[in-house]
C-alpha positions in Angstrom: 94.2 54.5 182.3 96.6 55.0 179.4 94.2 53.4 177.2 91.4 55.9 178.3 93.7 58.8 177.9 94.7 57.7 174.3 91.0 57.2 173.5 90.1 60.6 174.8 93.0 62.2 172.8 91.9 60.5 169.6 88.3 61.7 170.1 89.6 65.3 170.6 91.7 65.1 167.5 88.8 63.7 165.4 86.6 66.6 166.7 89.2 69.1 165.8 89.5 67.5 162.3 85.8 67.6 161.9 85.6 71.2 163.0 88.2 72.2 160.4 86.4 70.6 157.5 84.0 72.8 155.5 80.3 72.1 156.0 78.6 70.1 153.3 76.6 72.4 151.0 72.8 72.0 151.3 71.1 70.0 148.5 69.5 73.1 147.0 73.0 74.7 146.6 74.2 71.5 144.6 71.1 71.9 142.5 71.8 75.6 141.8 75.5 74.8 141.1 74.5 72.2 138.5 71.9 74.6 136.9 74.5 77.4 136.8 77.0 75.1 135.0 74.3 74.1 132.5 73.3 77.6 131.8 76.9 78.7 131.4 77.5 76.0 128.9 74.4 77.0 126.9 75.7 80.6 126.6 79.2 79.4 125.7 77.7 77.0 123.1 77.8 79.4 120.2 81.6 79.5 120.5 82.1 75.7 120.3 82.5 73.6 117.3 80.1 71.7 117.1 78.0 74.3 119.1 76.4 73.3 122.3 78.2 70.0 122.6 79.0 70.6 126.3 75.5 71.9 127.2 73.9 68.9 125.5 76.1 66.5 127.4 75.4 68.3 130.7 71.7 68.1 130.0 72.0 64.5 129.1 73.7 63.7 132.5 71.1 65.7 134.5 68.2 64.0 132.8 69.7 60.5 132.8 69.1 60.4 129.1 70.4 58.1 126.4 70.6 60.9 123.8 70.2 64.7 123.6 69.8 66.0 120.0 69.6 69.7 119.1 68.5 70.2 115.5 69.7 73.6 114.6 68.4 73.1 111.0 65.8 70.3 110.7 66.2 68.3 107.5 63.7 68.9 104.7 63.1 68.0 101.1 65.4 71.0 100.2 68.5 69.8 102.0 70.0 68.0 105.0 69.8 69.3 108.5 72.3 70.4 111.1 72.1 68.3 114.2 74.2 68.1 117.3 74.0 64.6 119.0 75.2 63.4 122.3 75.1 59.9 123.4 75.9 56.7 121.4 74.9 57.6 117.8 75.9 56.0 114.6 76.3 58.1 111.4 74.0 55.7 109.4 71.2 56.5 111.8 71.7 60.2 111.3 71.8 59.8 107.7 68.7 57.7 107.5 66.8 60.3 109.5 68.0 63.1 107.2 67.3 61.3 104.0 64.1 59.5 104.8 62.7 59.4 108.3 62.4 63.1 108.9 59.3 63.1 106.6 57.6 60.4 108.7 58.4 62.2 112.1 55.1 63.2 113.7 56.8 64.9 116.6 57.3 68.3 114.9 56.0 71.9 115.2 55.4 71.8 118.9 54.0 74.8 120.6 56.8 77.1 121.6 57.8 77.1 125.3 56.1 73.8 126.0 57.6 70.4 126.6 55.9 67.2 125.6 56.4 63.5 125.7 55.4 61.6 122.6 52.5 59.9 124.3 51.2 63.2 125.6 51.2 64.7 122.1 50.2 61.8 120.0 48.6 59.2 122.4 48.9 55.5 122.8 49.1 55.0 119.0 52.6 56.5 119.1 54.1 53.1 119.7 52.3 51.7 116.7 53.5 54.5 114.3 55.8 53.7 111.5 58.3 56.3 112.7 58.7 54.6 116.2 58.7 51.0 114.9 61.1 51.4 112.0 63.4 54.2 113.3 63.4 54.6 117.1 62.8 51.1 118.3 65.7 49.6 116.4 68.1 52.1 117.9 67.0 51.4 121.4 64.7 54.5 122.1 61.6 54.0 124.1 60.9 57.4 125.8 61.0 60.7 123.9 60.8 64.2 125.3 60.8 67.3 123.1 60.4 71.0 122.7 60.8 73.3 119.7 62.3 76.8 119.6 61.3 79.6 117.2 62.9 83.0 116.7 61.7 86.2 115.0 64.6 85.7 112.4 62.7 82.6 111.1 64.9 80.0 112.9 63.2 76.7 113.9 65.2 74.4 116.2 64.2 71.1 117.8 65.5 69.8 121.1 64.9 66.1 121.7 65.8 63.9 124.7 65.5 60.1 124.7 65.7 57.2 127.1 65.9 53.5 126.5 63.3 50.8 127.1 64.8 49.9 130.5 64.6 53.4 131.9 61.7 55.1 133.6 59.5 57.6 131.6 60.3 61.3 131.9 58.5 62.8 134.9 57.3 66.3 135.7 60.6 67.3 137.2 62.4 66.4 133.9 59.9 68.5 131.9 60.2 71.4 134.4 64.0 71.4 133.9 63.8 71.4 130.1 61.1 74.1 130.1 63.4 76.2 132.4 66.4 76.1 130.0 64.4 76.7 126.8 64.5 80.5 126.9 68.3 80.4 127.5 68.7 78.1 124.5 66.7 80.5 122.4 68.8 83.5 123.3 72.0 81.6 122.8 70.6 80.4 119.4 70.0 84.0 118.4 73.5 84.9 119.4 74.8 82.0 117.4 72.8 83.3 114.3 74.3 86.7 114.7 77.9 85.4 115.1 77.3 83.1 112.1 76.1 86.1 110.0 79.2 88.1 110.9 81.5 85.2 110.2 79.9 84.7 106.8 80.4 88.4 106.1 84.0 88.2 107.3 84.7 85.2 105.0 83.2 86.9 102.0 85.2 90.0 102.5 88.4 88.1 103.3 87.9 86.1 100.1 87.4 89.3 98.1 90.5 90.9 99.5 92.5 87.7 98.6 91.2 87.7 95.0 92.2 91.3 94.7 95.7 90.2 95.6 95.8 92.5 98.6 97.8 91.2 101.5 96.5 92.1 105.0 98.1 91.8 108.5 96.3 92.9 111.6 97.8 93.9 115.0 96.1 94.3 118.4 96.4 97.4 120.6 99.6 95.9 122.2 101.2 95.5 118.8 100.9 91.7 118.8 100.2 90.2 115.4 96.7 88.7 115.2 96.2 87.4 111.6 97.6 87.3 108.1 95.6 86.5 105.0 96.7 84.2 102.1 98.3 86.9 99.9 100.2 88.4 102.9 101.6 85.0 103.7 102.7 84.5 100.1 104.6 87.8 100.1 106.2 87.3 103.5 107.2 83.7 102.6 109.4 85.1 99.8 111.5 87.0 102.2 112.2 89.6 99.6 112.7 92.8 101.6 110.0 91.8 104.2 109.3 88.9 106.3 107.9 87.7 109.7 110.2 86.8 112.6 107.8 85.5 115.3 105.3 88.2 115.7 107.6 90.9 114.3 107.3 92.4 110.9 110.9 92.7 109.6 112.1 95.0 106.7 115.5 94.7 105.1 116.3 98.4 104.7 117.1 100.1 108.0 115.6 103.4 107.0 112.4 101.8 105.6 112.2 99.7 108.8 112.4 102.8 111.1 109.8 104.5 109.0 107.5 101.5 109.2 107.9 101.1 113.0 107.2 104.8 113.4 104.0 104.5 111.4 102.9 101.4 113.3 103.6 103.0 116.8 101.7 106.1 115.6 98.7 104.1 114.4 98.7 102.2 117.8 98.9 105.3 120.0 95.9 106.4 121.8 96.0 109.9 120.3 95.6 108.7 116.7 93.3 105.8 117.3 89.8 107.3 117.2 86.5 105.9 118.0 84.2 105.0 115.1 82.4 108.0 113.8 84.9 110.5 115.2 87.9 111.9 113.3 89.1 110.0 110.2 91.5 107.1 111.1 95.1 107.5 110.5 96.4 106.3 107.1 100.1 106.2 106.1 102.0 104.4 103.3 105.6 103.4 102.5 107.3 101.6 99.6 109.7 98.7 100.6 112.7 97.9 98.5 113.3 94.3 97.4 116.8 92.9 97.2 115.8 90.8 94.1 115.4 94.0 92.2 111.7 93.6 91.5 109.3 96.5 91.8 109.0 97.8 95.4 106.3 96.5 97.6 103.5 99.0 98.6 102.6 99.0 102.3 99.7 101.1 103.8 99.1 101.3 107.4 95.6 102.1 108.6 94.3 102.5 112.3 91.0 100.7 112.8 88.5 102.8 114.8 87.3 101.4 118.1 83.6 100.6 118.3 81.5 102.6 120.7 81.6 99.8 123.2 85.0 98.2 122.4 86.9 97.1 125.4 89.1 94.1 124.4 92.8 94.7 123.7 92.9 91.7 121.6 90.7 93.1 118.8 92.3 94.4 115.6 93.6 97.9 116.1 95.8 98.3 113.0 95.6 96.8 109.6 98.8 96.7 107.4 98.0 96.2 103.7 100.7 94.8 101.3 100.6 95.1 97.5 102.9 93.4 95.1 102.8 95.2 91.8 104.2 92.1 90.0 101.7 89.7 91.3 99.7 87.9 88.6 95.9 88.0 89.3 93.9 85.0 88.3 92.5 85.6 84.8 88.7 86.1 84.9 86.9 83.5 82.9 85.8 84.3 79.3 82.3 83.3 80.3 82.1 86.0 82.9 83.4 88.6 80.5 80.9 87.5 77.9 78.0 87.7 80.3 79.0 91.0 81.8 79.5 92.9 78.5 77.6 90.8 75.9 80.6 89.8 73.9 81.3 86.8 71.8 83.9 84.2 72.8 86.6 85.7 70.5 85.7 89.2 71.6 86.0 88.2 75.3 89.4 86.4 74.6 90.7 89.6 72.9 89.5 91.9 75.7 91.2 89.8 78.4 94.5 89.8 76.4 94.4 93.5 76.2 93.9 93.8 80.0 97.1 91.8 80.4 99.0 94.6 78.6 99.3 93.1 75.2 99.1 95.2 72.1 96.6 94.5 69.5 99.2 92.8 67.2 100.5 90.7 70.1 96.9 89.7 71.0 96.1 88.8 67.3 99.2 86.6 67.2 98.3 84.8 70.5 94.8 84.3 69.1 96.2 83.0 65.8 94.1 85.5 63.8 95.0 88.2 61.4 95.5 91.8 62.6 92.5 93.0 60.6 90.3 90.3 62.2 91.4 91.4 65.6 90.7 95.0 64.7 87.2 94.0 63.6 86.6 92.3 67.0 87.9 95.4 68.8 85.5 97.7 67.0 82.7 95.4 68.0 83.9 95.4 71.5 83.9 99.2 71.6 80.4 99.3 70.2 79.1 97.0 72.9 80.9 98.6 75.8 80.4 102.2 74.8 84.2 103.1 74.8 86.2 104.6 72.0 89.8 103.8 72.9 91.8 100.7 73.9 93.0 102.4 77.1 89.4 103.1 78.0 88.4 99.5 77.5 91.2 98.2 79.7 90.3 100.7 82.4 86.6 99.7 82.2 87.5 96.0 82.5 89.9 96.5 85.4 87.4 98.7 87.3 84.5 96.2 86.8 83.5 93.3 89.0 85.7 90.9 87.0 88.3 91.0 89.6 85.8 89.8 92.3 84.8 86.8 90.2 
């Protein structure tokens, strides 16, 4: 009797435990969850480095593939490609494709939106092709599935999936999955191209600002420091009147520090932080003393207008520009001066020395020429540049594109 009671109690306990467990999701929900993860990884791909590594791995797992390769830029006679590979791949195989086998690859320029196996596209002779026998077979590839993506910006990408000789061929379900994700890859690739364009533009402008010896510090809407450029880091590292303590910009002089903090708060405040295209953004400036006795640093605070759809509080809201009047800019090359103004080598050397603040006599001495010779060169420079005075020449050179070279 006691045994029966114990058995009944155990069954009741097991029944309660089973009732407390969540029901297993139906198979179609598992399928949707997996597809949702894959699509999410595709749209997160442009922010990865290398891009789409996670999405390619998920696609490889779902298709039971040996490799998934996304060629963002197929190799050509003009240069190497840009390929994202998942699966066991040796660099020597990638190099051999980019240097040689790409030209023998018959599996290219596929109709957009369609997915093909190599046999479907080329026929039984595929296995007798040079490309298969000399490149794919030695690396253990038997089955190949592919699709190409084209955009209106002229981008051509190739998506290739492989299986080894021991695996089954790709079936209709595999092709259906690849066909389903192609439009999402295309949109994500277009986003990547746009982000790449903006990053190239940002790098170009950042390099130009550095060459102009202009330090820049950006803050978000909460006053948190976001970024400093090379020249700003150089100035701050000297700790001569101004430096960084954590995320705080510190200034030696109490009064100058209070003035700067007031300017920063005002630029960050909502009332003086306009939307793009509205009122002009706030701009204020201050000179910061340096205990070393060197010339004061110039600081300019500029509010950055919000875009019409801006929402992130971690975007740059204020830019602080630093200028060291005693910084020595890199000397432009004489060749650049010669090409820009049509000068001879000696004329270009003299022009650059004058922009450094040297007098004609000092420049002649440094060039190891007589003063009359230097004067002759100067008259020739005036004739070629269209100026009539030395100060005008210096202004012309300083305001030219030489500082951007």
